[in-house]
RODO-2510 file (C-alpha; in nm, 4 decimals, decimal comma):
residues 166
     n   res          X          Y          Z
     1     m     2,6583     1,1375    -2,4368
     2     q     2,3373     1,2776    -2,5857
     3     f     2,2048     0,9257    -2,6354
     4     k     2,2670     0,8399    -2,2693
     5     l     2,0766     1,1491    -2,1563
     6     f     1,7882     1,0632    -2,3874
     7     a     1,7848     0,7034    -2,2626
     8     f     1,7871     0,8204    -1,9006
     9     a     1,5037     1,0666    -1,9689
    10     a     1,3026     0,7917    -2,1372
    11     l     1,3677     0,5580    -1,8447
    12     a     1,2587     0,8246    -1,5962
    13     a     0,9373     0,8889    -1,7917
    14     t     0,8672     0,5172    -1,8040
    15     a     0,9358     0,4913    -1,4312
    16     v     0,6752     0,7622    -1,3641
    17     a     0,4142     0,5661    -1,5611
    18     d     0,5271     0,2460    -1,3904
    19     l     0,4910     0,4126    -1,0496
    20     q     0,1315     0,5086    -1,1233
    21     r     0,0574     0,1564    -1,2475
    22     a     0,2296     0,0025    -0,9430
    23     l     0,0144     0,2151    -0,7103
    24     e    -0,2956     0,1017    -0,8978
    25     i    -0,1855    -0,2608    -0,8520
    26     v    -0,1394    -0,2010    -0,4773
    27     d    -0,4915    -0,0614    -0,4691
    28     m    -0,6335    -0,3605    -0,6591
    29     t    -0,4581    -0,5948    -0,4158
    30     a    -0,6038    -0,4010    -0,1217
    31     i    -0,9514    -0,4311    -0,2746
    32     q    -0,8987    -0,8067    -0,3224
    33     l    -0,7793    -0,8484     0,0371
    34     n    -1,0780    -0,6522     0,1634
    35     a    -1,3113    -0,8777    -0,0369
    36     t    -1,1397    -1,1832     0,1112
    37     l    -1,1809    -1,0387     0,4608
    38     g    -1,5526    -0,9980     0,3913
    39     g    -1,5962    -1,3742     0,4323
    40     n    -1,5833    -1,5778     0,7502
    41     g    -1,2208    -1,5320     0,8582
    42     a    -1,2143    -1,8579     1,0555
    43     e    -1,2740    -2,0826     0,7554
    44     e    -0,9585    -2,2623     0,6512
    45     t    -0,9754    -2,1669     0,2825
    46     t    -1,0507    -1,8058     0,3662
    47     l    -0,7686    -1,8030     0,6187
    48     a    -0,5260    -1,9213     0,3518
    49     s    -0,6632    -1,6597     0,1115
    50     v    -0,6309    -1,3841     0,3708
    51     s    -0,2689    -1,4791     0,4366
    52     k    -0,1895    -1,4996     0,0649
    53     d    -0,3563    -1,1663    -0,0134
    54     a    -0,1969    -0,9962     0,2899
    55     v     0,1514    -1,1074     0,1842
    56     r     0,0760    -1,0065    -0,1756
    57     l    -0,0119    -0,6570    -0,0499
    58     v     0,3283    -0,6242     0,1198
    59     i     0,5067    -0,7437    -0,1956
    60     d     0,3094    -0,5037    -0,4163
    61     m     0,3863    -0,2103    -0,1844
    62     e     0,7562    -0,3009    -0,1915
    63     t     0,7463    -0,3144    -0,5725
    64     a     0,5727     0,0243    -0,5891
    65     t     0,8423     0,1625    -0,3571
    66     e     1,1097     0,0423    -0,5992
    67     f     0,9336     0,2198    -0,8862
    68     a     0,9024     0,5365    -0,6787
    69     n     1,2712     0,5250    -0,5918
    70     i     1,3801     0,5083    -0,9582
    71     s     1,1203     0,7565    -1,0782
    72     a     1,2120     1,1132    -1,1642
    73     v     1,0550     1,3932    -0,9647
    74     l     0,6963     1,4048    -1,0846
    75     d     0,5655     1,6904    -1,2934
    76     r     0,2446     1,8586    -1,1793
    77     d     0,0065     1,6333    -1,3759
    78     a     0,1790     1,3116    -1,2687
    79     a     0,1953     1,4341    -0,9079
    80     l    -0,1782     1,5078    -0,9096
    81     a    -0,2493     1,1612    -1,0503
    82     v    -0,0285     0,9980    -0,7859
    83     a    -0,1887     1,2100    -0,5110
    84     d    -0,5343     1,1044    -0,6313
    85     t    -0,4336     0,7379    -0,6390
    86     t    -0,2783     0,7742    -0,2929
    87     g    -0,6098     0,9117    -0,1647
    88     t    -0,7951     0,6142    -0,3093
    89     l    -0,5323     0,3849    -0,1624
    90     a    -0,5760     0,5443     0,1819
    91     s    -0,9464     0,4653     0,1686
    92     d    -0,9002     0,1090     0,0436
    93     l    -0,6193     0,0287     0,2882
    94     g    -0,8389     0,1710     0,5643
    95     d    -1,1080    -0,0760     0,4609
    96     v    -0,8520    -0,3582     0,4800
    97     v    -0,7510    -0,2655     0,8345
    98     d    -1,1182    -0,2356     0,9316
    99     g    -1,1676    -0,5860     0,7890
   100     f    -0,8823    -0,7225     0,9968
   101     i    -1,0261    -0,5577     1,3082
   102     r    -1,3766    -0,6842     1,2299
   103     n    -1,2456    -1,0396     1,1817
   104     r    -1,0347    -1,0483     1,4983
   105     p    -1,2960    -1,2544     1,6910
   106     s    -1,2996    -1,5151     1,4121
   107     f    -0,9202    -1,5296     1,4026
   108     d    -0,9070    -1,5616     1,7830
   109     r    -1,0893    -1,8967     1,7581
   110     l    -0,7736    -2,0315     1,5963
   111     i    -0,5221    -1,9339     1,8624
   112     f    -0,2155    -1,9517     1,6393
   113     i    -0,3496    -1,7220     1,3675
   114     t    -0,4011    -1,3966     1,5607
   115     p    -0,0270    -1,3314     1,6113
   116     i     0,0371    -1,4106     1,2446
   117     i    -0,2267    -1,1597     1,1336
   118     g    -0,0861    -0,9038     1,3780
   119     d     0,2599    -0,9547     1,2290
   120     l     0,1234    -0,9152     0,8757
   121     i    -0,0358    -0,5830     0,9723
   122     i     0,2992    -0,4673     1,1145
   123     k     0,4720    -0,5669     0,7888
   124     q     0,2043    -0,3886     0,5840
   125     r     0,2500    -0,0725     0,7897
   126     a     0,6279    -0,0832     0,7408
   127     a     0,5891    -0,1337     0,3651
   128     a     0,3340     0,1489     0,3486
   129     k     0,5712     0,3817     0,5372
   130     e     0,8551     0,3074     0,2955
   131     l     0,6227     0,3626     0,0009
   132     s     0,5000     0,6909     0,1493
   133     v     0,8536     0,8225     0,1962
   134     a     0,9457     0,7255    -0,1608
   135     i     0,6330     0,8887    -0,3053
   136     l     0,6721     1,2091    -0,1055
   137     a     1,0311     1,2398    -0,2290
   138     k     0,8997     1,2572    -0,5870
   139     i     0,6113     1,5006    -0,5328
   140     p     0,6767     1,8720    -0,5952
   141     k     0,6865     2,0672    -0,2696
   142     d     0,3699     2,2655    -0,3466
   143     l     0,1679     1,9432    -0,3799
   144     a     0,3366     1,7390    -0,1083
   145     n     0,1024     1,8450     0,1735
   146     a    -0,2069     1,6910     0,0132
   147     t    -0,0249     1,3643    -0,0481
   148     a     0,1249     1,3693     0,3024
   149     i    -0,2270     1,3894     0,4480
   150     h    -0,3188     1,0676     0,2657
   151     t    -0,0006     0,8889     0,3694
   152     k    -0,0613     0,9903     0,7324
   153     e    -0,4157     0,8505     0,7084
   154     i    -0,2669     0,5207     0,5914
   155     d    -0,0143     0,5085     0,8760
   156     d    -0,2738     0,6041     1,1372
   157     k    -0,5082     0,3311     1,0155
   158     f    -0,2365     0,0653     1,0299
   159     a    -0,1563     0,1846     1,3835
   160     q    -0,5211     0,1137     1,4761
   161     g    -0,4905    -0,2353     1,3306
   162     i    -0,1702    -0,3049     1,5194
   163     k    -0,3312    -0,1854     1,8414
   164     a    -0,6306    -0,4142     1,7809
   165     y    -0,3990    -0,7148     1,7466
   166     a    -0,1635    -0,6251     2,0335
***
């Protein structure tokens, strides 16, 4: 019985570290997608890259959500690190949505692509919401407000992107 408790505690500690790493991967993917959106969105190779990176962002957010769900409640230091990463993520995801909005005229030249991009933004928002709920469930109550502000920023920004593609 003692061994099982130790193994579970070790798994929970690993899950906390994995959660932080998963959030960092989501952020790196957001940065990559933003860099891809910096090019001419109507070029075929860029369009393929945008689609690939946008789908990768959804997958990475879903993976981070899985890590958050299996993670133990975060201690103060881990919660502060996750809150800090969530703040960075809010900024970088905001840049991604701004890139999608900025590139809308280029995407409109290819009639079929605008609805696809709009759908990807909807999927990203849904994945971000699930991730936010999972993270907030692991943050101690006294630190949850700061993290909730960042997750609301993320949701609000995706709402702007969805509106721009509606």
